[in-house]
N, C-alpha and C positions, 0 to 999 in steps of 0.2 A: 611667497606662492602668489600668483595672480589670482583674484576671484574670478577670473574667467575659466578656471579649471577647478574641478573638486576631485580631489585624490584620496582613495580609501584602500586599506591594505586588508584583505581577508585570507588570512594564513598564507599560502604560498602565491596569491594571486592579487595583483594591484588592478584596482579600477579607477580609470581615469575619465572623467566625465567633462565634456565640453559644456560649459555653463553659461551660454550667452543665447536663451532661447528668444529674447526679445528681438534678436537680430538674426534670428534662424542659424544660430552658431556660426555666422558668417566669421572668417578668418582674418584677423588684424595681427600686427607684428607682435603685439603684447601676448596674444594667444599662441603664436607659432613659437616665440621665445620661451613662453611658459611650457610648451611640450618638450622643447629642447631641454631644459632644465630638468623636467621630470624624469626623461629617459636617459639623461647623463648621469643621474643618481639614484638608480633603482637600489631599494632597500636589500640589504643581506636577507636571504631566505625566500625573496620572491622568485617565482619560476615562470610566470607567464602574466602577461598584462592584458586588459580589455578597456577598448576606447569606444565610448558611446556619447550620445548627444542628450541633453536635456531638451524638453518640449517636444514639438512636432517634427523635427528635422535634425538629420545627423550634423549636415553643414551644407549650407546654401553657396560656399565658396568664398572667394575673397571679398572682403568688406570694400566695395567701391567707395563707400561714402569716405573711408579714410585713405583712399589714393591720392597721392599728390603727384604733381608733375615731378618728373626725374628726367635729367639727361641720361645719355647711355650709358655712362660710367655708374652713376647712381643706381640705374635700373639693374645693371649687372650685379652690383653688389648686393640689391635687394632680393634677386633671385637666387644668388648664391647662399643667401642667409636662409632661405627656405630649404635649399638642397641640403645645407648642413643640418638643419633641425629635423627634417624628415628622415636624413640618413641614420640619425640617433635612433629612430624607430626601426627601421629595416636591418640595420647593422648593429643594433644595440647588444644588450646582455641577456633579454629574455624575448621569446617569441610574443608577437602582439596580434591580438584578435580585434577586429573592429564590427561594431553592431551598427548596422545601417538601417535608417528608416526615413521616409520622408524624402527631401532633397539630399542627394549625393552628386553636387555639381561643382564643377570647375575646381578650385583649390580643395574643397570637401573630397572629390574623387581622388585627388593627388595624394591627399592625406590617407584615404582608405587603400590606395594601391601602394602605400609604403607598409601596410601592415601585412602579416603573413597568412591570415585566415580572415574571409569576410563572410558574415552572416546577415543576410538581408531580411527584413520584414515585408511583407507584401505592398506596402505603402511606398517603397523605396522606387526613386526614379533617378537615372544618371544622365548627365549632360556635360558637354564642354562647350559653353557659349563664348568662348573668347574670340572665336572667329567672326561672330556677328558684332563684336564689340570692338572690333579694329586692333584687338592686342593678340599676343600668342601666349600659350601656356608658359609658366616659369617656374613652377613649383616641382618639377620633375615629371609631369604627365607624359611628355615626349618619349621617355625613357621607359617609365614603368608601364603604363597603359597599353602599350602595343605588345607588350609581353604577355599581358593578360587576354587581349582580344583580337590582336593583329594589327598591323599597319593599316590595311584597307578600312577596317572599321572604325579606327581612330580618325583617320582622314575624312571619313564620311560624317562623322559626329561634328568636327569642327568646320567642314565646309558648309553643311546644310543646317547645323544646329539640331540634328537628330538626338531625340530623347528615347532612353532605353527604360520600359518599365521593369519591375522586379523579376517577374517570369523570364522576359527576354535576356535580362542581365545576368541572371543564373545561367541561362543556356549558352550564352558566348563567352562566359568566364569572368565577370565582374565580380561574382560571388560565388563562394562553394557550397553555401548552404542558403535555403529560402524557408522561412518560417511565418506562421500567421502573426498577424500584428499584436504587439506586446509580449512575443515570446522570444524576441531576439537575445535579451540579456540572459535569459535562462539558458538558452542553447548555448551561448557563448561561455557561460560558466561551467557548463558540462563539458565543453571540448577543452577549456582552459586546465580543468581538472585532469584530463587525458594528458594534455601537453606537459603539465608540470610533473607528471609521474615518469617522464622520460627520462632517460640517462643524460646528463648535462653535455656530454660529448656530442650525443646523437642530435640534440637541438642546436648546439653550436654549428654543427656540420650543415645542417639544414638552412640556418639562417646566414651562414658566411661563406662557406665552401660551396654549396650547391648552386647559388647564382653565378659564381665565378667558374664553375664547370659548365654550365649552360653557355655562358658567353664565350668560352675558350674554343680554340681549335680542337678537332676530335682528339689528337694524340696527347695533348697537353690535359685535356679533360679526362682522358681516361687514367693518365698518370696521378692526377689529383685524387680521382676516385680510389685509385689502388691504395694511395698513402693515406687517405682519410679511413677507409676501411680498415688497414692494418692498425693504425692508432686507436680507433674506436674498439676494436675487439681484444686489444690489449690491455684496456681499462679493467680495473678490478670489478667494478660495478657491471660491465658487460659479462665478465666471466661468471659472476655470482648469478646474473638472470640467465645465462645460458644452462648453468647446471640446475637452476630452479625448472627451466622448461623441459630439460631431459628426464628430470625426476617426476614429471608430472604434477608440478605444483604451480606452473603458469597456466593463464588462460590461453587457449588455442584461437586462432583467427575466427571471428564470427560469434565467439561465446560472449 
């Protein structure tokens, strides 16, 4: 395990900390490959994971000091390595919650966008500065970020260098939750407890099937929905939960 990551298991929740505070948790190959390794080997019993950053920032993006000149083929392979690693987060075995604070910039935003839920502290700010640096995003932002905020907003961020602060970021969809400074991890652990208590098939469907339904033409999407609903409700766990609800043993919505 790379020292740039600290991994801790708390019951059914895996905490993964970016541990490079002296570099504002800038992402280099060692850190990205470390994330791939962690999310490729989730321990048995873990039902949800939380990613957060040590120090004053979640991640200031790609470590440009480690950037070397590459030809087009080398650049392609490097980008695809990021894609492979972040796919292990988005399409892995457990839902992932990101805790954001300070900089969530460039590659840091690409990492956050690969997670399923984002909790932002009030210090969080978002940017995609690649456009001002003469480069283009390569870690999946062009696919994931427009699905969060829309094509026009991402285009604006890259064309003009626009920075979104925490309140704006929550409003446009970069985060689903916004909390006071220092409370992000607490909120993420609360949410992780709820996620970990879901039926396994439900979480799998939300991670792996729902994104494909959204990307599919309507007819295929509706068919996938029907198949998934039928499989999910046939699971013994689902049947037991429904019996508990009908018997008044389960919490109602809002309780």
